N, C-alpha and C positions, 0 to 999 in steps of 0.2 A: 412344419406340419402347424395349423391355426386349429384352437377350439373355440368354436363360435357358440357354442350352448349345450347344457346338459339337462336332462330331464329325468323324472323318476315316477315310479308307482309302487304303493304297497297296498295290498288288499286290506278290506276293512275287517276281516275277521282277527281278533286280537287273543293272543295266548299269554295270560298273564302267569306270575309264578303261584298264584293261589289256585288257578286252573290245574296246574300241573300237579300240586297236591292233592285237589280234590277227585282226580282221577285215579288216584292210588297209590302214586309213586312215594317211595319213601324219601321224602325231601320237603323242603319249605321255602319261605322268602330269605331267610336269613342264611340257611346253607347255599342258595343259588347265589345271592349278593356276594358273600364273601369268597365264593370261589372264581366265578366268573364275571358278576358284576352286571348283569342283565336282568331288568324288571319286565320287560314285556317283549314279544316278537309276533310278526304277523304271518298269517298262513292262509293260503287259498283253499284250504280244506274247511267243511263246516264242523263247527266244533263240536257237534253231535257226533259226528264219524268218528273224531277222534276220541272222543269219550267211549263209544260202544265199541270200537274197534282196536284200540291202541295203533292202528295202521298195521295190523300183521301183516298182511299181503299189500304189497304196493302196488300191485295191478288193480285193488279196489280204491287205491287213491287216485291214480290216474282218472277213474271214472267218477269219481266224487269231487274231484277238484272244480272249483267254481270258475276257474280261469284256466285258458292254456297259456303256454308260454308266448305264443304268437299273441294272444291278446293284451297280456301285460306287456309285451315288447311295444306293441301298438301304443297303448296309452303313454308310455314313457316317453317314447318317440314324437308323439305329436306336441307333449308340452316342450321337448328341446326344440322341434322345429318351430314354434311358436316364438320361443324366446329367441331364436336366431332371426327371425324374421323371414323364415324360409317356408317353401311348401313340400310336398312329398315329390312335386314335379322337377325339384332342383336336386333330389339325390340320384347319385350316378352309379352308386355302390353301395350295397347293403354288407355288413360284417357283424356276425355274432358268435356269442361262445358263452360257456359257462359250466357249471357242475352238472346238471341232470337234465339233458334236453328230452323233448316229448317223443321223438321218434329218432332211430338211427339214421334213416334218410327219410325224407330229403331233409337239407340242411336246415337247420332252425332259421337261418337268415332268410331263408326262400319261403317259409311260412310267414315271417313276419312282413316280408315285403308283399307277399300274397294279400295280408290284411290290411297293408296300408295302399295297396293298388300300385307300388310303385314297379316300374317295368324297368330293370336294370340288373346288371350280374350281383348275386347274393352268394356268399361263403361264409362257411364255420371257420374260426381259428381258436382252439380251444386250449386253454392251460389251466383248467378248474379256476380255483379262486384267484390266481394270476391272469385271468385272461385279459382283462382290461388294458392293462399296462403292456402286456404282450402283444396284444393287437395294434397298440399306439407305436410299439417299438418297430414292428414289422412294416407298418403302414409309413411311418416316419423316415423309414431304411430304403423305401422306394423310390425311384426316379420319379419325381412330381409330373414329368411329362405324360407319365403311364397311368397316372390316376386321373379320375373325374374331379370337377369342380369341388363337390360337397359329397362325403362319404358319411353315411349313418352306421353308427357302430352302437351295437345294443348287447345288454347282457341280462337275459331273463332268468332270473335265480328263484326258483319255485321249489327248492329242497325239502319242504317239509314233508312233501310227499314221498320220500324216501326215508323218513326218520321212524325209528321204533320207539313208539311213545311208552313202551315199557322199559325202555333202557334211559336212567334219568341221565347220563355221563353225556349222552349225545342231544336227547329232546330239549335239555335246557339252553342249548346254544343256538338252534336253528331258527332263522326267522326267512320269509319270502320278501323279495324286492326286486325291482327290474331296474336299470338304468340305461339311458340313450343319450348318445353324444354325436353332434353335428360338427365335422371335421374339415378342412378343405387344406389341400398342399399349397394352394398359391394364393388364396384370397384372405387378406389379413382380418382377424377377429379379435376380439376382447382379449384372449390368452394364446400365447405362443408355447408349443412344447419346444423347449430348447435341449433337452437332454432325455434320453431313454437307456435303460439297460433291463436284461434279461438273462436269467442264470439258472442252472439246473443240476440235480445231483440225482440221476435215475436209480442209483441204488436204494433210495428211499421208496421207490414206486409202490411198495405194498404198504407202506404206513397208513394211507389215506386212501379209503377206496369207496366206490358205489358200483357194486356189481349189477348187470343186466338184471332186471327184476328182482332186485337185492335192497337191503337195508345200508344205508351209510354208515361206515367201521371207520375208527381211527386208531393208532397208538399213541394216546392223549399226551403222555408225558415226554416221548420223544419229539412229537410234531410242535409241541408248547415251547420246548428248547430250541429246534430248528427255526421256528418262526419268529421267535425273538431275537436271535442272532442275524438271520439273514434280512430281517426288516430293520435292524438297526444299522447292517453295514450298508443296507441300500440306501438310507437315508444321509448316511454319514457320506457316502461317495457323490450322491446329488448334492449336498451341502457344498463339497470342495467344489464343483464344478460350477455353482452358483457363486461362490466367494471369490473363486479365481476369475471371473469375467469382469469384476471393476475393484479397486481397492476401496471405494466408497462403501462397498457392502458389508454388512454385519452379520453374524450368525442369526441374530435377533429377527431378522428381517425375513425369515424364512419359515412358513408354517409347515407342519405336519400332517398327513393324513395316512394312517396306517391301514393294514389289513384288519376288518372288522371281526375278528376272531373272538374275542372276549375283551373286556375292558381290562382285567388285569393283565394281559398279556401287551396290551397297548400302553399300560402304564408302565411296564418295566421298560419298554422300547423307549417310552419318553424319558424315564431315568437315565437310561444309558446315553441318551442323546443330548440330554440337558435341555430339552426343549421347554419352553415356560407354558403354563397351564393357558395362557391366553392365544398361544400360538398352536394349540394340539386340537384337533376338531374329530370329531366321533359321532356315531348315532348308535351303537351297538347298544347300548343300554337299554335304548327305547326299540330298537329295530331287530337286534339278535344279529347272528352271522347270517349275511345275504351273500355269501360266497364273493363271486366275480363282480357283483353290483355295490358291494360294501362301500369301497372305497369311492368310487364315482356319485352313489348318492349322497354321501356328506357333503360332498362337492356342490352336489346340485341343491340339496338343502340350504345351503350357505351362498347360494349363487349371487345373491345382491348383498351380501354382508361384507360392508367393507374392512371388518376386522381380520378377513382373511390375508390382507396386506398384498404385496405385489409380488410374491412369489409362493409356490406351494409345492410341497415335494409328496408325491404319492409312493408308499413303500410296500408292497403286497407280496404276500407268499401263498403256495398252493399245492395241492396234489402233486406228485409226479418225480420227484418233490421239483417245485420250481418257486422262482423269486423273480420280481421285476418291479420297476420304478420308472418315474417320470417326473420331470421338472417342468413345472408351468410357471411361465411370467407374462404378467400383465403387459398388455401393449399401450401406446398410446391412446388408443380407442377404447381401452378397458379401464383407463385411468379415472 
C-alpha cells in the first residue's frame, strides 16, 4: 500500500491555558504544562459558548459547532488531494473513523463523500484513537485487485463537543483536528506502508468512553500506563521489522510519531525506546489530543520536512482498548 499524500485541518478557535483558567477552572498554565505539556488546542466551538455553558449539554455543542465533521473532513481531504496531484474524480473509495461521529447513521464516510461530490463506496472503520493505523492495517491486508486505484482515508476529530469544561482532568487534553490520506494499493507514491499491526484488549473497554449524548470519561492513570506500554511495544516491533529488512539500517534511521495523547506520555515512550529528540515528531503541545487524527496530522504538518528521514513508525493507542501501528518507508519517488 502506498501513501501518496496527507492533509490536515484545525479550526481557527484556540483554547489557551489562560482561557481555561479564566472560565473558572482550578488550574493554570504551570499546572497544565507540568502534567500534560499542552499549551494550546483548537476547537470547532465558539469560545463564548464554552465560557457561558461549560458544554454541560453535548446536544448544545452539536448545534453550536462552527463546522461539521463532514466539513472538516472535506477541507483536510482537499489538501491531501492537491498534494497528491489528484482530484475527487480519482477517488474510488472513502474510509472514515474516529472518536465522535456526528451521527449514528449514515456513515461519516458517506457524509464526507457527499461534501466532496465523490461517487464511490464509503464506509466507516472505527477504533477510536487507533483508527488511522487500524484502517491502514485492514486496507493493506486486502487483496489489491479488490480495491480501487485510490482510496481516501479521513479521520474527522472534533471531540471538544463531548468535553465537560468543568472537568479540568479532561478539558486540558482535547483539541480538534482532522486528517486525510490518499492511498493506493498499486500505484507507487512517495511513501510505502511496509508493515502494519493491530492489537486489542476488550477487557479494558470501560476505561475510555464517550456515551451517546454524554461526555468523554476515562480512567486516567490506568489509560496512561496502558498507552505508554503498548505504544512502546508497537514502536519496538516496527523497528525490529525495519532493521531486519537490511543489515545497513540502524535504529537511528527510524522516526517516531506516537499517539498524541499528551506530551508527558510521549516523552515516556521516547525514553523507553531510546529515540533521539531529532527523530521524535509531535504536535500535541500546540494541537492537544486530536484522537485518531493526531499522529497523521503530525506527519501531514511535516510532509515536506526532510528531517523525517527515510522511515517513520506510527504507534497509536485508543479506547477499546486497542493499539495499532504502521511502518512507512520512502520510495525512490519520495527521496
